[in-house]
C-alpha positions as CSV (number, residue, x, y, z in Angstrom):
1,M,43.1,-1.6,142.2
2,E,43.6,-0.2,139.1
3,S,46.8,-0.6,136.8
4,T,49.9,1.5,137.5
5,Q,50.4,2.1,133.7
6,N,46.2,3.5,133.7
7,L,47.1,5.8,136.3
8,Q,50.5,6.5,135.1
9,R,48.0,7.4,131.9
10,R,45.7,9.1,133.9
11,M,48.1,11.6,135.9
12,K,50.0,12.7,132.3
13,S,46.1,13.6,131.1
14,V,45.6,15.4,134.3
15,G,48.8,17.2,134.4
16,N,48.5,18.4,130.6
17,I,44.5,20.0,131.4
18,G,46.0,21.2,134.7
19,Q,48.7,22.7,132.8
20,I,46.3,24.4,130.1
21,T,44.3,25.9,132.5
22,K,46.6,27.8,134.9
23,A,47.8,29.3,131.9
24,M,43.9,30.3,130.2
25,E,44.0,31.6,134.3
26,L,47.8,33.3,133.6
27,V,45.6,35.1,130.0
28,A,42.7,35.9,131.7
29,A,44.2,37.5,134.7
30,T,46.2,39.5,132.4
31,K,43.1,40.7,129.9
32,M,41.4,40.7,133.3
33,R,43.8,43.8,134.8
34,R,43.5,45.7,131.8
35,S,40.2,46.0,131.0
36,Q,39.3,46.3,134.8
37,E,41.3,49.6,134.5
38,L,40.1,50.7,131.7
39,A,36.3,50.3,132.8
40,L,37.8,51.9,136.0
41,G,39.5,55.1,134.5
42,S,36.3,55.3,132.1
43,R,34.1,56.0,135.2
44,P,34.6,59.2,135.6
45,Y,34.0,60.3,131.4
46,A,30.6,57.4,131.8
47,Y,29.4,59.9,135.2
48,T,30.4,63.1,133.2
49,A,28.8,62.1,130.0
50,L,25.5,61.3,131.8
51,E,25.9,64.6,133.8
52,I,25.7,66.2,130.1
53,M,23.2,64.2,129.3
54,G,20.7,65.2,132.0
55,V,21.8,68.5,131.4
56,I,21.0,69.1,128.1
57,S,17.2,66.8,128.4
58,R,16.6,69.8,130.5
59,L,17.2,72.2,128.4
60,S,15.7,70.6,125.5
61,N,12.7,70.5,127.5
62,G,12.8,73.6,129.3
63,N,13.2,72.6,132.5
64,G,16.5,74.3,133.0
65,S,17.9,77.4,133.0
66,G,16.6,77.1,129.3
67,N,14.3,78.8,127.5
68,G,13.3,75.3,125.6
69,E,12.8,77.4,122.6
70,T,15.0,75.0,121.3
71,P,13.4,71.4,120.1
72,P,15.5,68.8,121.6
73,P,17.6,66.4,119.6
74,E,16.1,63.0,118.4
75,L,17.9,60.7,120.8
76,L,16.3,62.6,123.5
77,T,12.7,62.5,122.3
78,E,10.0,60.3,123.3
79,R,7.9,58.6,121.1
80,P,5.5,55.9,120.9
81,V,6.8,52.2,120.7
82,A,6.2,50.2,118.1
83,H,9.0,48.6,117.7
84,T,11.9,47.7,120.4
85,A,15.6,46.7,120.2
86,L,17.1,44.3,122.5
87,M,20.7,44.1,123.1
88,V,22.1,41.6,124.9
89,V,25.9,42.0,125.1
90,T,27.7,38.4,126.2
91,S,31.0,36.7,125.4
92,D,32.3,35.2,122.3
93,K,34.3,32.2,124.0
94,G,33.4,30.1,126.8
95,L,35.2,28.8,130.0
96,A,34.0,32.1,131.5
97,G,32.3,30.4,133.9
98,S,28.2,31.2,135.3
99,F,29.2,35.1,133.0
100,N,27.1,34.2,130.0
101,A,24.3,32.0,131.4
102,S,23.6,34.7,134.1
103,V,23.4,37.3,131.0
104,L,20.9,35.3,129.2
105,R,18.6,34.3,132.6
106,R,18.4,38.3,133.7
107,F,17.0,38.4,129.1
108,E,14.5,35.8,129.6
109,Q,13.7,36.5,133.4
110,Y,12.6,40.0,131.5
111,V,11.1,38.4,129.1
112,R,8.3,36.8,131.7
113,D,8.6,39.2,133.4
114,N,7.0,42.0,130.7
115,A,5.8,38.9,128.8
116,I,7.1,39.3,125.3
117,D,5.7,37.8,122.7
118,L,9.4,36.6,120.7
119,S,8.1,36.0,117.8
120,D,6.4,38.9,117.8
121,P,8.0,41.2,114.9
122,K,7.7,44.5,117.2
123,Y,10.6,43.0,118.5
124,V,14.5,43.6,117.1
125,F,16.9,41.4,118.4
126,I,21.3,42.9,119.0
127,A,23.5,40.4,119.6
128,V,26.9,41.4,120.4
129,G,28.7,38.0,121.0
130,Q,28.8,34.8,120.0
131,K,27.6,32.8,122.3
132,A,24.3,35.6,122.7
133,K,24.2,35.3,118.8
134,S,23.6,31.2,118.9
135,Y,21.6,31.5,122.1
136,L,18.8,33.9,120.0
137,E,19.4,31.6,116.4
138,H,19.2,29.0,118.6
139,R,15.4,29.7,119.1
140,A,14.5,30.9,116.0
141,H,14.7,34.6,116.6
142,A,15.4,36.6,114.1
143,V,18.5,38.6,114.9
144,S,18.7,42.4,113.5
145,R,22.4,42.5,113.9
146,S,24.7,40.4,115.6
147,F,29.0,41.4,116.8
148,V,31.5,39.6,117.1
149,R,35.0,39.6,118.9
150,V,34.2,42.9,121.0
151,G,35.8,41.0,124.0
152,D,39.5,42.8,123.7
153,F,38.2,46.4,122.7
154,T,40.0,48.9,124.0
155,R,39.1,51.8,121.9
156,M,36.2,54.4,121.4
157,A,36.4,53.7,117.5
158,E,35.9,49.9,118.1
159,I,32.8,50.6,119.6
160,D,31.4,53.0,116.5
161,P,29.7,50.0,114.5
162,I,26.9,49.3,117.6
163,S,27.2,53.0,118.1
164,E,25.7,53.9,115.3
165,Y,23.9,50.8,114.2
166,L,21.9,51.6,117.3
167,I,21.6,55.4,116.2
168,D,21.1,55.4,112.9
169,G,17.9,52.5,113.7
170,Y,16.8,54.9,116.5
171,L,17.1,58.4,113.9
172,G,15.8,56.0,110.6
173,R,12.4,54.7,112.9
174,G,13.9,51.0,112.6
175,F,13.4,51.1,116.3
176,D,11.9,52.9,119.0
177,E,13.3,52.4,121.8
178,V,16.9,49.8,123.1
179,I,17.4,48.4,125.9
180,S,20.6,46.4,126.6
181,F,21.1,43.1,128.9
182,A,25.0,43.7,130.3
183,T,27.5,42.3,133.1
184,H,28.4,45.2,135.6
185,F,31.9,44.9,137.0
186,V,31.5,45.1,140.8
187,T,34.9,43.0,142.2
188,A,37.0,40.0,140.7
189,L,34.8,38.5,142.3
190,R,31.1,39.7,142.3
191,Q,29.9,40.6,138.7
192,E,25.9,41.8,138.1
193,V,23.4,42.0,135.2
194,F,21.9,45.1,134.5
195,V,19.1,46.3,132.6
196,R,19.8,49.3,130.9
197,Q,17.7,51.5,129.0
198,L,20.3,53.4,125.7
199,L,17.6,54.9,123.4
200,P,15.4,57.1,124.8
201,I,17.7,59.5,126.3
202,S,16.2,60.3,128.9
203,A,17.3,62.4,132.7
204,E,15.4,59.9,134.6
205,K,17.6,56.7,132.7
206,I,20.6,58.8,133.6
207,K,19.9,59.2,137.1
208,E,18.9,55.6,137.6
209,S,22.4,54.3,134.9
210,A,24.8,56.9,137.5
211,E,22.9,55.3,140.6
212,M,23.4,52.1,139.0
213,L,27.5,52.7,138.3
214,I,28.2,54.3,141.4
215,P,29.8,51.7,143.8
216,A,28.7,52.3,147.0
217,S,32.0,52.2,148.2
218,G,35.9,51.9,147.3
219,R,37.6,53.8,143.9
220,Y,35.1,56.1,142.7
221,S,32.2,56.1,145.2
222,Q,32.5,60.1,145.8
223,Y,30.4,60.2,142.8
224,I,27.4,58.5,145.1
225,D,26.7,62.2,144.9
226,I,24.9,63.1,141.7
227,E,22.6,65.8,143.1
228,S,23.6,68.4,139.7
229,F,21.4,65.3,137.7
230,D,17.7,66.9,139.9
231,G,18.8,70.5,138.2
232,E,18.1,72.6,141.0
233,E,20.5,74.8,140.6
234,D,20.3,77.7,137.8
235,V,23.3,77.8,135.4
236,E,23.5,80.0,132.4
237,Y,25.0,78.8,129.4
238,L,25.7,80.0,126.0
239,I,26.2,78.0,123.3
240,E,27.8,78.8,119.6
241,P,27.3,78.3,116.7
242,S,23.5,77.5,117.8
243,P,21.6,75.1,120.5
244,R,20.5,72.9,118.0
245,E,24.0,72.0,116.4
246,V,25.5,71.3,119.4
247,L,22.9,68.8,121.1
248,E,22.5,67.1,117.5
249,G,26.2,66.3,117.9
250,L,26.5,66.3,121.4
251,S,24.1,63.6,122.4
252,R,25.3,61.2,119.4
253,E,28.6,61.4,121.1
254,L,27.5,61.7,124.8
255,L,25.3,57.6,123.6
256,K,28.4,56.6,121.9
257,I,30.3,57.1,125.3
258,R,27.7,55.9,128.0
259,V,27.9,52.4,124.7
260,Y,31.7,52.3,125.1
261,H,31.6,52.4,128.7
262,N,28.9,49.0,128.9
263,I,31.3,47.3,126.5
264,L,34.1,48.1,129.3
265,E,32.2,47.4,132.0
266,A,31.1,43.4,130.5
267,N,34.6,42.7,128.9
268,A,36.0,43.2,132.2
269,S,33.4,41.2,134.0
270,E,34.4,38.5,131.8
271,H,37.5,38.3,132.3
272,S,37.0,38.4,135.5
273,A,35.3,35.5,135.8
274,R,36.9,33.7,132.9
275,R,40.1,34.1,135.7
276,V,38.1,32.5,138.1
277,A,36.8,29.8,135.9
278,M,39.7,28.5,134.9
279,K,42.0,29.1,138.9
280,N,39.2,26.3,140.1
281,A,39.8,24.3,137.2
282,S,43.6,24.5,137.9
283,D,42.8,23.6,141.5
284,N,40.6,20.6,141.0
285,A,43.3,19.3,138.5
286,S,46.3,19.6,141.3
287,D,43.8,17.6,144.2
288,L,42.8,15.4,141.6
289,S,46.5,14.4,140.2
290,Q,47.9,14.8,144.5
291,N,44.9,11.8,144.7
292,L,46.0,10.0,141.8
293,S,50.0,10.4,142.7
294,R,48.4,8.8,146.4
295,E,46.8,5.8,144.5
296,Y,49.5,5.4,142.0
297,N,52.1,5.0,145.0
298,K,49.8,2.4,147.0
299,S,49.6,0.5,143.6
300,R,53.2,0.4,143.0
301,Q,53.8,-0.4,146.9
302,A,51.4,-3.6,146.2
303,A,53.8,-4.7,143.2
304,I,56.5,-4.2,145.4
305,T,54.7,-6.3,148.0
306,N,53.8,-9.1,146.0
307,Q,57.1,-9.5,144.3
308,I,59.2,-9.7,147.2
309,I,56.5,-12.0,149.1
310,E,56.8,-14.4,145.8
311,V,60.5,-14.4,146.4
312,T,60.4,-15.1,149.5
313,S,57.8,-17.4,149.3
314,G,60.0,-19.0,146.7
315,A,63.3,-19.1,148.4
316,Q,61.2,-20.7,151.6
317,S,60.5,-23.5,149.1
318,M,63.8,-24.4,147.7
319,Q,65.4,-24.8,151.1
């Protein structure tokens, strides 16, 4: 049986670890609730932004009530794909369960399914989060741009560097499409990794994104009806000062909203996964502490019993 001194040291170590994981669980729970509230609260705006994107796309292509004379904004214009940007969104820190691993596994699956050669210079890699940056750099992939410390971002202005880089890269012909790999928040216990095409913007991709974002039940499930994306109703729009200027500016802002929403979803998923991981660690530390406490009591009781036996034996021998 292990000595009481060793058991005491182990109990102290486990107790300290339990206190740390419990504190991290409480911090993660607070951040999770905040990120969850922001992500859920932003969904109506994201749905409206996606719907407006669909309207702009139809009007620009002459498929809606517009006459098609206005050339579509370049962000809505598809062109031959010479370079593809792959944006991987992870966290900066670990201790978040399978959050980062699930994103990276989905990225690797996409690479395999599409037979992508990651050493091909036609692919541009954008890392959001320290884990994505380390993952891509470790595999000798050239990271075009990396963004870190976005896990606690809550304001749209904080996302501007990411969206501006995507817009400038697309307009500057640095890449011809942008594919993102990010986690979608479903519940506190469930997160899913979605692959989304951010650029170029098209009505089909907009509808697909809306269908992925809208929950099947619960809060915001009323947005499941997205028939307005089909453009069957004739609506007359009056655009001032000119359709071209309005569409160019609006397409930029709507893309920023979409990127902002993706980051909020990823942040809510990260803190939810970390809270669950820390809760499991705290529970395991509590169970281990109880087991060590029982072992310690048994060891101490055995030592006391041996001492009593020795005293009794000594008394009997003296008689």
